[in-house]
C-alpha positions in Angstrom: 145.3 -14.4 186.5 143.8 -17.3 188.4 147.0 -19.1 188.8 150.3 -18.4 190.7 153.7 -18.1 189.0 157.1 -17.9 190.6 160.2 -16.9 188.7 163.9 -16.4 189.8 164.9 -16.0 193.4 162.4 -15.0 196.1 162.8 -15.1 199.9 161.0 -17.8 202.0 158.6 -15.2 203.4 157.1 -12.0 202.1 158.3 -8.7 203.5 161.4 -10.0 205.2 165.1 -9.0 204.7 166.3 -10.5 201.4 170.1 -10.0 201.1 172.5 -10.1 198.3 175.8 -11.9 198.6 177.5 -8.6 199.6 175.0 -8.0 202.4 172.9 -5.3 200.7 169.2 -5.7 200.5 167.1 -6.5 197.4 164.2 -4.1 197.2 160.8 -5.6 197.4 157.9 -4.0 195.5 154.3 -5.2 196.1 152.3 -4.9 192.9 148.8 -5.1 194.2 145.3 -4.6 192.9 142.0 -3.3 194.4 143.7 -1.7 197.4 145.6 -4.8 198.7 142.4 -6.9 198.5 142.7 -8.7 195.2 145.4 -10.5 193.3 149.0 -9.2 193.5 152.7 -10.0 192.8 155.9 -9.3 194.7 158.9 -8.2 192.7 162.5 -8.1 194.0 164.7 -5.4 192.5 168.4 -4.9 192.6 167.7 -1.2 193.1 164.8 1.0 194.4 162.2 1.2 191.7 161.4 4.8 192.9 164.7 6.4 191.8 163.9 9.0 189.1 166.2 11.7 187.9 163.5 13.9 186.3 159.8 14.0 185.4 158.5 16.2 182.5 155.4 16.4 180.2 155.3 14.3 177.1 153.1 15.2 174.2 151.1 12.6 172.3 147.8 12.8 170.5 145.8 9.8 169.2 142.8 11.6 167.7 140.2 14.2 168.6 136.6 13.4 169.5 134.1 13.7 166.6 131.4 16.1 168.0 127.8 15.1 167.4 128.1 12.2 164.9 124.8 10.6 163.8 123.6 7.5 165.7 123.9 4.9 163.0 125.8 1.9 161.8 129.4 2.6 160.7 132.0 0.7 158.7 135.6 2.0 158.3 139.0 1.0 157.0 141.2 1.7 160.0 144.3 1.4 157.8 143.5 4.8 156.3 144.4 6.3 159.7 147.9 4.7 159.7 150.8 7.0 160.7 154.5 6.6 161.6 155.5 5.6 165.1 156.4 3.0 167.7 154.2 0.6 169.6 152.6 3.3 171.6 153.0 6.5 169.6 151.5 5.1 166.4 148.2 4.3 168.1 145.0 5.9 166.6 142.0 6.1 168.9 138.9 5.0 167.1 136.1 4.5 169.8 136.0 5.2 173.5 133.9 5.8 176.6 134.7 5.9 180.3 135.2 2.1 180.5 137.2 1.3 177.3 139.1 2.8 174.5 140.0 1.1 171.2 143.0 2.0 169.0 144.6 0.7 165.9 148.3 1.1 165.0 150.7 0.4 162.1 154.0 0.2 164.0 156.8 1.4 161.7 159.8 1.9 164.1 161.4 0.6 167.3 162.1 2.7 170.4 164.4 2.6 173.3 161.8 4.2 175.5 159.9 2.1 178.1 156.1 2.4 178.4 153.7 2.2 181.3 149.9 2.7 181.2 149.3 3.7 184.8 145.5 3.9 184.7 144.4 1.1 182.4 144.9 -2.5 181.6 145.8 -3.2 178.0 144.8 -5.9 175.6 147.2 -5.8 172.6 146.0 -7.9 169.7 148.9 -8.5 167.3 147.2 -8.6 163.9 150.5 -8.7 162.0 154.1 -9.1 163.2 156.2 -11.2 165.6 158.7 -10.3 168.2 158.9 -10.0 172.0 157.0 -8.5 174.9 159.7 -7.3 177.3 158.8 -6.4 180.9 160.0 -6.4 184.4 158.6 -10.0 184.7 160.6 -11.3 181.8 160.1 -12.1 178.1 157.2 -13.5 176.1 157.9 -14.4 172.5 155.0 -13.0 170.5 153.5 -14.0 167.2 150.7 -13.1 164.8 147.2 -13.1 166.3 148.4 -13.1 169.9 146.3 -11.4 172.6 148.7 -9.7 175.1 147.1 -8.9 178.4 149.2 -6.3 180.2 148.1 -5.2 183.7 148.1 -1.5 184.4 151.3 -0.2 185.9 153.5 -2.7 184.0 156.7 -1.3 182.6 157.2 -2.9 179.2 158.4 -2.7 175.6 157.1 -4.3 172.5 159.8 -5.2 169.9 159.3 -6.7 166.5 161.6 -8.7 164.2 160.6 -6.8 161.1 158.9 -3.4 161.0 157.7 -3.7 157.4 154.3 -5.0 158.3 153.3 -4.7 162.0 149.7 -4.0 162.9 148.0 -3.8 166.3 144.5 -3.6 167.7 144.7 -2.2 171.2 141.9 -2.3 173.8 142.5 -0.1 176.9 140.4 -1.0 179.9 139.8 1.2 183.0 138.9 -2.0 184.9 140.8 -5.3 185.3 140.7 -7.6 182.2 139.8 -11.0 183.4 139.2 -14.6 182.4 135.4 -14.7 182.6 134.2 -16.0 186.0 132.0 -18.7 184.5 135.1 -20.2 182.8 136.6 -20.9 186.2 135.7 -23.1 189.2 135.6 -21.8 192.8 139.3 -22.3 193.1 140.2 -20.4 190.0 141.1 -23.3 187.8 139.6 -23.2 184.3 136.7 -25.5 183.8 136.6 -28.4 181.3 133.9 -26.6 179.4 135.9 -23.4 179.0 137.0 -22.5 175.4 140.7 -22.3 176.5 142.7 -23.4 179.5 145.9 -22.7 181.4 147.9 -24.7 178.9 147.0 -22.2 176.2 148.3 -19.3 178.3 152.0 -18.2 177.9 153.6 -16.4 180.9 156.9 -14.4 181.0 160.2 -16.1 181.4 162.4 -14.0 183.7 165.6 -12.8 182.0 168.9 -12.0 183.6 168.6 -8.8 185.7 169.9 -5.7 183.9 171.8 -3.9 186.7 172.7 -0.7 184.8 172.9 2.9 186.0 172.2 5.7 183.6 169.2 7.6 182.2 166.4 5.4 181.0 163.3 7.1 179.5 159.9 5.8 180.7 156.8 7.2 179.1 153.8 7.0 181.5 150.2 7.4 180.5 147.8 8.7 183.1 144.3 8.7 181.5 144.7 11.2 178.6 148.0 12.7 180.0 151.5 11.6 179.3 154.7 12.2 181.2 158.3 11.1 180.7 160.2 9.9 183.7 164.0 9.5 183.6 164.9 6.5 185.7 168.3 6.2 187.3 168.4 2.4 187.0 167.3 0.1 184.2 163.7 -1.0 185.1 164.3 -4.7 184.2 166.5 -5.4 187.3 164.5 -8.1 188.9 166.2 -11.1 190.6 162.8 -12.8 191.1 159.1 -12.3 191.4 156.0 -14.3 192.4 152.2 -13.9 192.4 149.2 -13.7 190.1 149.6 -10.3 188.4 151.8 -10.3 185.3 151.5 -10.0 181.5 150.4 -13.0 179.6 149.7 -14.1 176.1 146.9 -16.2 174.4 146.6 -16.8 170.7 143.2 -16.6 169.0 143.9 -19.9 167.1 143.9 -21.7 170.5 140.2 -20.7 171.2 137.9 -23.7 171.0 134.5 -22.4 169.8 131.1 -23.8 170.8 128.8 -25.0 168.1 125.0 -25.5 168.4 122.2 -27.1 166.6 120.9 -23.6 165.8 122.7 -20.3 165.6 124.3 -19.3 169.0 124.4 -15.7 170.1 127.6 -13.7 170.0 128.0 -14.0 173.8 128.9 -17.6 173.3 132.1 -16.4 171.7 133.3 -14.6 174.9 137.0 -14.6 175.5 137.7 -11.9 178.2 135.5 -9.8 180.5 135.8 -6.4 182.2 133.6 -3.8 183.9 130.9 -2.6 181.5 132.3 -4.4 178.4 133.3 -7.8 177.1 135.7 -9.1 174.5 134.6 -11.9 172.2 136.2 -13.5 169.1 135.0 -15.3 166.1 137.1 -18.2 164.8 136.7 -21.0 162.2 134.1 -23.5 163.2 131.5 -25.9 161.9 128.1 -24.3 161.2 124.9 -25.2 163.0 123.6 -28.7 162.3 119.8 -28.4 162.5 118.5 -29.5 159.1 116.8 -26.2 158.5 119.4 -24.0 160.4 120.4 -20.6 159.1 124.1 -20.1 159.8 124.1 -16.4 159.1 123.2 -14.3 162.2 119.6 -13.2 162.7 118.8 -9.5 162.5 119.2 -8.0 166.0 118.9 -4.8 167.9 121.3 -4.4 170.8 119.2 -2.1 172.9 121.7 -1.9 175.7 125.0 -2.5 174.0 127.3 -0.9 171.3 129.0 -3.6 169.2 132.4 -3.1 167.6 134.0 -5.7 165.3 137.7 -5.6 164.3 138.1 -7.9 161.3 141.3 -10.0 161.1 141.1 -12.6 158.3 138.7 -14.7 156.3 135.3 -14.6 154.6 132.7 -13.0 156.8 129.4 -14.8 156.3 127.1 -11.8 156.9 128.9 -9.1 154.9 130.7 -8.4 151.7 133.4 -5.8 151.2 135.3 -6.6 154.4 139.1 -6.9 154.7 141.5 -7.4 157.5 141.8 -4.1 159.4 138.2 -3.0 158.7 136.0 -2.2 161.7 132.3 -1.9 162.1 130.3 -0.2 164.9 126.6 -1.1 165.3 125.2 1.2 167.9 122.5 0.4 170.5 119.0 1.1 169.3 119.8 0.6 165.6 119.0 -2.8 164.1 121.7 -4.6 162.0 122.4 -8.0 160.5 123.3 -9.7 157.2 123.2 -7.9 153.9 120.5 -8.8 151.4 121.2 -12.3 150.0 123.7 -13.3 152.7 121.1 -15.1 154.8 119.9 -17.2 151.9 123.5 -17.9 150.8 124.4 -19.3 154.2 121.8 -22.0 154.1 123.4 -25.4 153.6 126.9 -24.2 154.4 128.8 -26.5 156.8 131.6 -24.4 158.1 133.2 -20.9 158.1 136.7 -19.5 158.0 136.7 -16.1 159.8 138.8 -14.4 162.5 137.5 -11.3 164.2 137.7 -9.6 167.6 134.4 -8.1 169.0 134.0 -5.6 171.8 130.6 -5.1 173.3 130.2 -2.1 175.6 127.3 -1.4 177.9 127.7 2.4 177.7 127.5 4.3 174.4 130.8 4.8 172.6 132.2 8.2 171.4 133.7 8.4 168.0 136.9 10.2 166.9 137.8 12.1 163.8 139.5 8.9 162.5 136.0 7.4 162.1 134.9 10.5 160.2 137.8 10.3 157.8 138.0 6.5 157.3 134.3 5.6 157.2 132.3 4.2 154.2 129.8 6.9 153.5 127.2 4.5 152.0 127.3 1.8 154.7 123.8 2.6 155.9 122.5 1.9 152.4 124.2 -1.6 152.2 120.9 -3.2 153.5 118.8 -1.8 150.6 117.7 -4.4 148.1 119.4 -4.2 144.7 
């Protein structure tokens, strides 16, 4: 994040002796990015974070790659892939490449296990449900339609108040997920023209340190491999921390969209950036105000980008037959746009109510078996005239 946060007790200087009242040392852990050359945080533990009783394999599968699918446009109902599980085991991988992976999940049960994605940043979009993001850094109260940005290496848990209806859309990034650079000035502060600002961002509140010895199961994800580590001490034992690396939350309803005289391209709805892909979102907004404007998007061909939409809520101007939890994939080199009649129907409309999350990738996406089993077989024919 572009701004500094300090929570709890920290010593006056980095990397000096920081003593408890009994004379023992707190254990400093530097949580750094890009090989000590980018943003970082310093965490101060009651106990050494390296103490592990055991490490063993852990089996989880989120879906197999679909071999040789056709290059075409796809629509699928991700809810058809729902399975039982907790906030990490219930995830179903839908699309992926070397830069990004996208999962959906219906979370049906809590877990006492802690979770750490060692190789990837995570963006967890809470489609349905409310609860808490618990981590070493403290607590963030979460609500419907929150984006949770969780840096790689963070030990965390997601809990929910009610497991009757919890749905997640998870984006896993092999690079750092950032606030786009053109949203910020040279000092890192967000610009007046940015669609959200620091006031919209919720950071963790450090809880009382849990100084408890025992056996605490931590599930770690290393790329496609999982391991379970048994920790000797509860991982949430921080007395304090400071820095610029930490989980944070932003709600999609806080996004202030831009509106133009004529239709703006999807890139104007950017919310987060990463290496080789971006995340955008569509939110309620007034339509274009040129007297002859066409609010519906023009037909377009993304010749160097695959486009994924995760539909959240509302009436989507360019397409019928869409509900929350549906996804579309429009692949590079294949034109797409409004269904017949939707362009004409949009003329004269003054506003839209729609929420959706879009992921545009600059490398082609692979599809999993979930797409094959959840797709609408006739989607390619939806542009044919009646």
